[in-house]
C-alpha positions in Angstrom: 3.5 -23.9 22.2 0.8 -21.3 20.8 1.2 -19.9 17.4 3.7 -22.7 15.6 2.0 -24.5 12.7 3.6 -26.5 9.5 1.7 -24.1 7.4 4.5 -21.2 9.0 7.5 -23.5 9.1 7.2 -24.7 5.4 6.6 -20.9 4.3 10.2 -19.9 6.3 11.5 -22.2 4.6 10.1 -21.9 1.0 11.5 -18.1 1.2 14.9 -19.3 1.6 14.4 -21.5 -1.5 12.4 -18.6 -3.4 15.7 -16.0 -2.6 17.3 -17.2 -6.1 14.0 -15.2 -7.5 14.7 -11.7 -8.7 11.5 -10.4 -8.0 12.6 -11.4 -3.9 15.4 -9.2 -4.1 12.7 -6.4 -5.1 10.8 -7.6 -1.9 13.5 -7.1 -0.1 14.9 -4.1 -1.7 11.2 -2.4 -0.5 12.4 -3.7 3.1 15.5 -2.2 3.7 14.2 1.3 1.6 11.2 1.6 4.4 13.8 0.9 7.2 16.0 2.7 6.1 13.7 5.7 6.6 14.7 6.4 9.8 18.2 6.3 9.4 20.6 5.0 6.6 23.3 3.8 9.0 22.9 0.0 10.0 25.0 0.9 13.1 22.1 3.3 14.6 18.9 1.8 13.1 18.4 -1.8 13.7 15.8 -2.5 11.4 17.6 -1.4 8.7 20.4 -3.7 10.3 17.9 -6.6 10.3 16.9 -6.3 7.1 20.0 -5.9 5.2 21.5 -9.3 7.2 17.6 -10.6 5.5 19.1 -9.6 2.2 22.8 -10.6 2.4 21.0 -14.7 3.6 19.1 -14.2 0.4 22.2 -13.6 -1.4 21.2 -10.3 -2.4 24.4 -8.2 -3.9 26.0 -5.3 -2.1 24.7 -3.1 -5.1 21.5 -3.5 -5.0 21.5 -3.4 -1.5 23.0 0.5 -1.6 20.4 1.2 -4.4 17.7 0.3 -1.9 19.2 3.1 1.0 19.9 5.4 -1.7 16.4 5.4 -3.1 15.1 7.1 0.6 17.3 10.5 -0.6 16.5 9.9 -4.5 13.0 12.7 -5.1 12.6 11.0 -7.8 12.1 7.3 -6.5 8.8 6.0 -6.2 7.6 6.4 -2.5 6.9 3.2 -0.7 3.5 2.4 1.0 3.4 0.1 4.1 -0.7 -1.9 4.5 -1.4 -4.5 6.3 -4.6 -6.9 4.9 -6.8 -9.1 6.7 -8.0 -12.1 5.2 -10.2 -15.1 5.6 -8.5 -18.0 3.6 -10.1 -21.5 2.9 -11.7 -23.2 5.9 -11.9 -20.3 7.3 -8.3 -19.7 8.6 -6.9 -16.5 9.7 -4.3 -14.6 7.5 -2.5 -11.7 7.6 -0.8 -9.9 4.6 1.5 -7.3 4.6 2.4 -5.3 1.9 4.8 -2.6 0.4 3.6 -0.8 -2.5 4.4 2.5 -4.8 0.8 2.1 -5.7 -1.9 0.3 -3.1 -4.5 0.8 -5.8 -3.0 -1.9 -7.8 -1.7 -4.0 -4.9 -5.3 -3.9 -2.8 -7.2 -5.6 -5.8 -4.6 -8.2 -7.4 -4.4 -9.5 -3.5 -8.2 -9.2 -3.1 -8.5 -11.3 -6.7 -5.9 -14.0 -5.3 -8.3 -14.8 -2.3 -11.5 -14.7 -4.6 -10.8 -16.7 -6.8 -9.1 -19.6 -4.3 -11.9 -20.1 -1.8 -10.8 -16.7 0.4 -11.8 -12.7 0.9 -10.6 -10.3 2.7 -11.9 -9.8 6.1 -13.5 -6.6 7.9 -10.1 -4.4 9.8 -10.2 -5.9 13.1 -11.8 -9.4 12.7 -8.8 -11.4 11.8 -5.7 -9.3 13.4 -6.9 -9.9 17.5 -5.8 -13.7 16.7 -2.5 -12.9 16.2 0.1 -10.8 18.5 2.9 -8.7 16.8 6.3 -10.5 18.0 9.7 -10.6 17.1 10.8 -14.0 16.2 14.4 -14.6 16.1 15.5 -18.5 13.7 19.0 -19.3 15.5 20.8 -22.1 13.6 21.2 -25.4 15.5 19.7 -27.2 18.3 19.8 -29.1 21.4 19.4 -28.3 24.7 21.9 -26.7 25.6 21.5 -23.9 22.6 17.4 -23.3 24.1 19.1 -22.8 27.1 21.4 -20.3 25.7 18.6 -17.9 24.3 16.8 -17.8 26.8 19.8 -16.4 28.5 19.9 -14.1 25.7 16.3 -12.7 26.7 14.2 -14.9 24.6 10.3 -15.0 26.3 9.7 -18.5 24.5 12.0 -21.0 22.1 11.3 -24.1 20.6 13.2 -26.8 18.1 11.5 -27.0 14.6 14.2 -28.7 12.2 17.5 -28.3 13.2 16.8 -24.7 13.9 15.9 -22.6 17.1 13.1 -20.7 17.1 13.0 -17.4 19.3 9.9 -15.5 20.6 10.3 -12.1 22.4 8.8 -9.0 22.4 8.4 -7.2 19.8 10.4 -3.9 21.3 13.1 -6.4 22.7 13.7 -7.6 19.0 16.8 -5.9 18.4 18.8 -6.3 21.9 17.6 -10.0 22.1 19.2 -10.6 18.6 22.5 -8.4 19.3 22.9 -10.7 23.0 22.3 -13.5 20.8 24.5 -13.0 18.2 27.1 -11.9 21.5 26.6 -15.3 22.6 28.2 -16.9 19.1 24.9 -18.3 17.8 24.5 -17.9 14.3 21.2 -16.2 13.8 19.4 -17.1 10.2 16.7 -14.6 10.2 15.0 -11.6 13.1 12.3 -9.4 12.4 8.6 -8.8 13.0 6.1 -11.1 12.3 2.7 -11.8 13.2 2.6 -14.6 15.1 -1.4 -16.7 15.9 -2.2 -16.9 19.4 -6.0 -18.5 18.1 -5.2 -21.7 16.2 -7.3 -23.1 14.0 -7.4 -26.5 12.5 -7.1 -28.0 9.1 -8.0 -31.7 8.7 -10.0 -32.0 5.2 -7.0 -32.4 2.6 -8.7 -30.6 0.0 -8.6 -27.6 2.3 -5.3 -27.6 3.5 -4.6 -27.8 -0.6 -6.3 -24.7 -1.3 -4.8 -23.3 1.3 -1.3 -24.2 -0.1 -2.7 -22.6 -3.4 -3.6 -19.6 -1.8 -0.6 -19.3 0.5 1.6 -19.5 -1.9 0.1 -17.2 -4.4 0.2 -14.1 -2.1 4.1 -14.9 -0.9 4.7 -14.8 -4.9 3.1 -11.2 -5.4 5.9 -8.8 -6.2 4.5 -6.5 -3.5 3.5 -8.9 -0.8 6.6 -9.1 1.8 4.7 -11.4 4.9 1.9 -13.8 5.0 1.2 -15.2 8.5 -1.8 -17.5 8.6 -2.7 -19.4 12.0 -3.4 -22.6 10.4 -2.7 -25.9 12.2 
C-alpha cells in the first residue's frame, strides 16, 4: 500500500531499541507535557493516554511521567512549542520533522545544520507536505489473516503485516476510538499515534544515497528536540 517504506519500518524498530536512552525519556516527557495541556486525566484525554502508553512501552519510570504531567501547572517550567519542518533529503526524498522545543531559535538551526551537512536541505512550507497525509497509525502485536480481519472489524481503514506486527491506518480523528475497539477486542497495542504517512513515494536505488539517507534520519531522530521523522523514501 502507499505509505509503506523500509525506512519507516527500520526507524520504528530503532525507536524501541533507543528507548533505553535517557534522551528518549526527555522526548517522551515533552510529548506528555504537550498532551496534558488538554487535561491531566488520561481517562478523559485520549492524547495523553496514548503518550503515557508510549512512555510506558519505553520503560519510562512512573515518577518521570507524573513530573511531565505536572509541568502543565508549573509556572516556572519552560513552555514547550510544537513545530513541523519540511525538508528534502539525499536523493530528493521528502522528510517531515516534528519537534517539541522550549527554544525554536536553537532547534531550527540545529536541524537545518544536520540536513545541510549530510546532503539535505530545509524546504519551503507546503513543498513537501502535500506528499504526505496526517493519519492515525496503530501497531498491533501479532500477525495472520484472523488478526487482520479483527483490526478491520475494529474500524481500521487499511492494515498490513510487517515483521510480526499488524500496522493499522485510520483517519486521524478516529485514532482514539479505533484504538479502544482494538483493545476491547483483547488485542495488544504496541503503539498508537498520529503520523505523517506518505502518499507519494520516491524510489532510492543508489546504495550511496541510501546510506546518506539513513545517516540523516538517524541524526535527526537522535536530536533531543525531534519527536518524529517521516520520509517518503521507498
